[in-house]
VEXVOKE-738001 format. One record per residue (C-alpha): x, y, z. Coordinates in steps of 0.2 Angstrom, whole numbers, padded with zeros to 4 digits, always signed. Example, Ala and Ser with C-alpha at 12.3 -4.5 7.8 and 13.67 -1.06 7.14 Angstrom:
residues 2
+0062-0022+0039/+0068-0005+0036/
***
This chain:
residues 163
-0141+0037+0077/-0138+0036+0057/-0128+0051+0059/-0117+0047+0072/-0112+0032+0067/-0106+0041+0052/-0096+0054+0059/-0090+0041+0072/-0085+0031+0057/-0075+0045+0049/-0067+0047+0063/-0060+0030+0066/-0054+0032+0047/-0045+0048+0052/-0036+0041+0068/-0031+0026+0056/-0022+0034+0041/-0009+0045+0052/+0011+0044+0047/+0020+0045+0064/+0037+0055+0065/+0046+0063+0080/+0039+0080+0074/+0021+0073+0070/+0022+0084+0054/+0019+0071+0042/+0000+0063+0039/-0008+0053+0027/-0023+0054+0018/-0035+0052+0004/-0032+0033+0005/-0040+0021-0008/-0038+0007-0017/-0043-0002-0035/-0054-0019-0035/-0044-0034-0039/-0034-0032-0057/-0033-0051-0058/-0033-0065-0044/-0023-0081-0042/-0028-0095-0034/-0017-0107-0026/-0025-0126-0022/-0020-0143-0019/-0021-0145-0038/-0009-0129-0043/+0003-0138-0054/-0011-0146-0063/-0020-0127-0064/-0004-0119-0067/+0009-0120-0078/+0028-0116-0072/+0029-0104-0082/+0013-0097-0075/+0018-0098-0059/+0037-0089-0061/+0028-0076-0068/+0018-0075-0053/+0030-0073-0041/+0041-0061-0052/+0028-0049-0055/+0034-0034-0046/+0028-0021-0037/+0029-0002-0044/+0028+0012-0035/+0024+0029-0042/+0026+0045-0032/+0022+0064-0036/+0031+0078-0027/+0016+0093-0024/+0025+0106-0013/+0027+0100+0002/+0014+0083-0001/+0017+0067-0011/+0004+0059-0021/+0009+0041-0021/+0003+0025-0031/+0006+0006-0026/+0002-0003-0042/-0001-0023-0038/+0000-0023-0022/-0003-0043-0018/-0016-0045-0005/-0028-0060+0001/-0042-0059-0010/-0055-0059+0004/-0046-0043+0012/-0053-0030+0023/-0053-0011+0023/-0036-0006+0019/-0027+0008+0027/-0010+0016+0025/+0002+0022+0038/+0019+0029+0040/+0035+0032+0051/+0049+0046+0043/+0064+0043+0054/+0078+0054+0046/+0080+0050+0028/+0071+0034+0030/+0053+0034+0027/+0042+0018+0028/+0025+0017+0023/+0015+0002+0028/-0003-0005+0020/-0012-0011+0034/-0029-0022+0035/-0044-0021+0045/-0048-0039+0047/-0064-0044+0041/-0070-0059+0053/-0078-0077+0045/-0071-0076+0029/-0066-0094+0029/-0049-0099+0020/-0049-0091+0004/-0036-0078+0011/-0023-0090+0012/-0026-0098-0006/-0031-0083-0015/-0019-0069-0019/-0027-0052-0026/-0018-0040-0035/-0024-0022-0031/-0018-0002-0034/-0017+0008-0017/-0019+0027-0019/-0014+0039-0005/-0007+0058+0001/+0008+0062+0012/+0004+0075+0018/+0020+0090+0026/+0033+0081+0020/+0049+0088+0023/+0066+0083+0011/+0069+0079-0006/+0079+0064-0004/+0073+0047+0006/+0075+0029+0008/+0061+0020+0004/+0052+0005+0011/+0034-0005+0011/+0030-0014+0025/+0048-0014+0030/+0055-0020+0013/+0067-0008+0007/+0062-0002-0010/+0076+0011-0016/+0081+0028-0015/+0070+0042-0019/+0076+0058-0024/+0064+0074-0032/+0080+0086-0034/+0079+0084-0053/+0061+0078-0055/+0044+0080-0048/+0040+0062-0054/+0049+0046-0044/+0044+0027-0051/+0053+0012-0043/+0048-0006-0047/+0052-0019-0032/+0061-0032-0035/
***
């Protein structure tokens, strides 16, 4: 019985890590994330807990995306991704439409986690691999936000900062 449960769980994870294209050529795998590197909690007394400088620094903390091209595969890292402290398991999917590549981070919701997710932010790193990616130049977006242009024409490593 345990083996069947494990096999079903693995199959569900594989199904949740897909990337859709018109040709279904690109897929996502090897998705994992770090623990919280740091957290930020907002409460009714947030002004007393955090100085204006701390609040500006938290709001302006950039998202850093590093992509490494290895043949037709791209290893990716999203640093300082903000998510609720009580987040569930994460998975990555993507859509490729011509020169546009949209990477989405999604969460399997956990139940009965209370209100902490709306008041506490967790900064994590997310790692993934895109398989069978065609082309050397893309307009990259993450969760629908335009991150910038990616080109592997001169270098196999690209790092972008948003904003």
